[in-house]
C-alpha positions in Angstrom: 56.5 115.0 34.6 59.9 113.4 34.3 63.6 114.1 34.4 66.5 112.1 33.0 70.3 112.5 33.1 73.0 110.9 30.9 76.6 110.7 32.1 79.3 110.8 29.4 82.6 109.0 29.2 81.7 106.4 31.8 83.5 103.0 32.1 81.9 100.0 30.4 79.3 98.3 32.7 78.7 101.5 34.8 75.2 102.9 35.0 75.1 106.1 32.9 71.4 106.9 32.6 69.1 107.9 35.4 65.4 108.6 35.1 62.7 109.7 37.6 59.0 110.2 36.8 56.2 111.7 38.9 52.4 111.9 38.8 52.2 113.9 42.1 50.1 117.0 42.5 53.4 119.0 42.5 55.5 116.9 40.1 58.4 119.2 39.8 58.8 119.6 43.5 58.4 115.9 44.0 61.0 115.0 41.3 63.7 117.5 42.5 63.0 116.6 46.1 63.7 112.9 45.4 66.8 113.6 43.3 68.2 115.9 46.1 67.4 113.3 48.8 69.3 110.6 46.8 72.3 112.9 46.2 72.5 114.0 49.8 72.3 110.4 51.1 75.1 109.3 48.7 77.3 112.3 49.5 77.2 111.4 53.2 78.4 107.9 52.3 81.5 109.2 50.4 84.6 107.3 51.5 87.4 109.2 53.2 89.7 109.0 50.2 87.1 110.8 48.1 86.9 113.8 50.4 88.9 116.9 49.7 90.3 119.6 52.0 87.6 121.8 53.4 86.4 124.5 51.0 85.2 128.1 51.5 83.0 128.6 54.5 84.2 125.4 56.1 82.1 123.2 53.8 83.2 119.7 53.2 84.1 118.9 49.6 84.0 115.6 47.6 86.1 114.7 44.6 84.0 115.6 41.5 85.0 112.4 39.7 83.7 110.3 42.7 80.5 112.3 42.6 80.0 111.7 38.9 80.8 107.9 39.2 78.6 107.3 42.3 75.7 109.8 42.6 72.6 109.6 40.4 71.8 112.7 38.2 75.3 114.1 38.4 76.1 113.9 34.7 76.5 116.2 31.8 73.2 116.0 29.9 69.7 116.6 31.2 66.2 116.1 29.8 63.0 117.2 31.5 59.3 116.9 30.5 56.4 118.6 32.3 
């Protein structure tokens, strides 16, 4: 199985395609587990100037543009194959 993401309107020289593949016994769980792990790790590394005022429920928020520019699989177009 595999999943890919394409980010639109990115600056020249910026990575805009991300792809993950899996041959695990549970490929969908494996893929989305890895994607979530990468995203969570990057979100925790967000610089102070990318953080926004606390949102509903006291959850920390990060600027959506920073997320798109810096976190894999946070783009507009997705493709998956099972």
